[in-house]
Structures are given as C-alpha cells and as structure tokens.
C-alpha positions in Angstrom: -15.8 123.6 -131.4 -14.9 120.9 -134.5 -14.4 122.4 -138.0 -17.2 121.0 -140.5 -19.0 121.9 -143.3 -21.4 123.8 -145.0 -25.0 122.9 -145.6 -26.9 123.3 -148.5 -30.1 122.3 -150.3 -29.5 121.9 -154.3 -32.5 122.1 -155.6 -31.1 122.3 -159.4 -30.2 118.6 -158.4 -31.9 118.1 -156.0 -29.9 117.3 -153.2 -29.2 117.6 -149.4 -25.8 117.5 -147.5 -24.6 118.8 -143.7 -22.5 117.9 -141.3 -23.7 114.9 -138.9 -21.5 114.2 -135.7 -18.3 112.2 -135.4 -17.5 113.6 -139.0 -19.8 112.0 -140.9 -22.1 114.4 -143.5 -25.4 113.2 -143.8 -26.7 113.6 -148.1 -30.5 113.1 -149.3 -32.7 113.4 -152.2 -34.8 116.5 -152.1 -36.9 115.8 -155.2 -39.7 114.2 -155.4 -40.8 110.4 -156.1 -41.0 110.0 -159.7 -45.0 108.5 -159.0 -45.8 109.9 -155.6 -46.9 107.4 -152.7 -51.0 106.3 -152.8 -50.8 104.8 -149.1 -47.3 104.5 -146.4 -48.2 101.4 -145.7 -46.4 99.5 -145.9 -43.6 102.5 -146.7 -40.1 100.2 -147.8 -37.4 102.3 -145.5 -34.1 100.3 -146.7 -31.4 102.6 -149.1 -31.7 100.9 -152.7 -27.6 100.9 -153.8 -29.7 103.0 -157.2 -30.2 105.8 -154.1 -27.2 105.9 -153.5 -25.4 106.2 -155.9 -27.6 109.1 -157.2 -27.4 111.1 -154.0 -23.3 110.4 -154.6 -23.4 111.3 -158.0 -25.6 114.8 -157.1 -23.5 116.0 -154.2 -20.7 115.3 -155.8 -21.6 118.1 -158.8 -21.5 120.6 -155.8 -18.4 118.9 -153.6 -15.8 117.2 -155.7 -14.2 116.1 -153.0 -16.9 114.1 -151.8 -16.9 111.8 -155.3 -16.0 108.9 -153.9 -17.6 109.5 -150.6 -18.3 106.3 -148.5 -21.6 105.1 -147.6 -22.1 104.1 -144.2 -26.0 103.9 -143.4 -29.1 105.3 -144.1 -32.9 105.3 -143.8 -35.6 106.4 -146.3 -38.5 108.7 -145.4 -41.4 109.9 -146.7 -41.5 114.1 -146.7 -44.3 115.5 -146.2 -45.4 118.1 -148.3 -48.2 118.9 -150.5 -48.3 118.6 -154.0 -47.9 122.4 -154.9 -45.1 122.5 -151.8 -47.4 125.0 -149.4 -49.2 123.6 -146.6 -52.9 123.0 -146.1 -54.7 125.3 -143.3 -57.8 125.8 -142.6 -61.1 124.2 -141.6 -61.6 120.4 -142.6 -64.5 120.3 -145.5 -67.2 118.3 -144.2 -65.9 118.1 -141.1 -67.5 120.9 -138.2 -64.7 121.9 -135.8 -61.5 120.2 -137.4 -58.8 121.9 -138.4 -56.3 121.3 -140.7 -52.7 122.3 -139.9 -50.4 120.3 -141.9 -47.5 119.3 -145.3 -45.5 122.3 -144.4 -42.6 120.2 -144.9 -39.4 121.7 -143.2 -41.0 125.2 -143.1 -43.4 124.0 -140.1 -40.8 125.1 -137.6 -40.1 128.1 -138.9 -43.9 128.8 -139.3 -44.9 127.6 -135.7 -46.1 130.4 -133.8 -47.8 132.6 -136.9 -49.3 129.2 -137.7 -50.3 129.1 -134.1 -51.3 132.5 -133.9 -54.5 131.7 -137.4 -55.7 128.3 -135.5 -56.1 129.4 -131.9 -58.3 132.5 -134.1 -59.8 129.9 -136.2 -61.1 127.7 -133.1 -62.1 131.3 -130.9 -63.2 133.5 -133.5 -63.8 130.6 -136.4 -62.0 132.1 -138.9 -58.3 133.4 -139.0 -58.7 137.0 -138.8 -54.4 138.1 -139.0 -54.1 136.1 -142.4 -55.9 135.3 -145.3 -55.6 132.1 -145.3 -57.6 130.9 -148.6 -54.7 130.0 -150.9 -54.0 127.4 -148.0 -57.8 126.0 -147.7 -57.9 122.3 -148.6 -60.0 122.6 -151.5 -57.7 124.3 -153.8 -56.9 120.8 -154.6 -60.7 119.8 -155.6 -61.9 123.9 -156.8 -65.6 122.8 -157.9 
C-alpha cells in the first residue's frame, strides 16, 4: 500500500482535498457560488485561473506544504444540493405518481438504503411509513 495523505472537507475555508492516483492530490471548492445557477445550459466546465488560485490558497491554509503545489488539470461541475442543503423527498406537487428523490449531494450514497425504503413505501402505500418526510417535501421552498 502506498503512503498518501488524509482527505478532508474544510467547512471554514470552503475547500476539500483528497488523495488521487499517481501521487496526485485532488482539491476543490465546496462553497456555493455567489449567484446560484439559473440554468445548466450552457455550463462552463473550464477552470478559471482565479479558481485555481483560490483552491491553492484555501488548501494551503490547512496544509502549508501544498502552498506551492502545481496545478496539473481540472474540471468544473455542479454540486447538486438544494438551497437548504437537504434533499427533496416526496410526491411531486401537481404530478400524480411522480416521486422526487433528489438533491442529496454526497450524502445520497450513504442514505440510499433508507431512501429506497421510503420511496418503495410511497409507491406501495402512497406515503412513507418508516420516516416522516414532511421536512423534505419540495413545498418547503414555496410555503403557502
């Protein structure tokens, strides 16, 4: 086993870091964009030099040895989270039979068994019986 380093998500600086194959380190920004995207069409996947500098500075705050790390390559992507950071789970208002289970970000993989159980209950029984999903309904963003 090769020696590596720890992975971390730094909620103070808004950066994350993890080992990557071939002795590389992958880092990125986890802080939301100042202006949320209104549409993903088109989405620019290139990395701006200012973004590289921000990532390097934020990571060096926690790992000073990486202060002069060389940028090799990168890409930009959309971090699929809701505005409040919690998933949407429940029936889609106005669309009979449509169930929404989205906006999990990185927690979706960990929560998949429980979400699957809740969705199956919604399909079979019409509602989740194991967990009260009211706090996760889409309507929380447009209260009446």
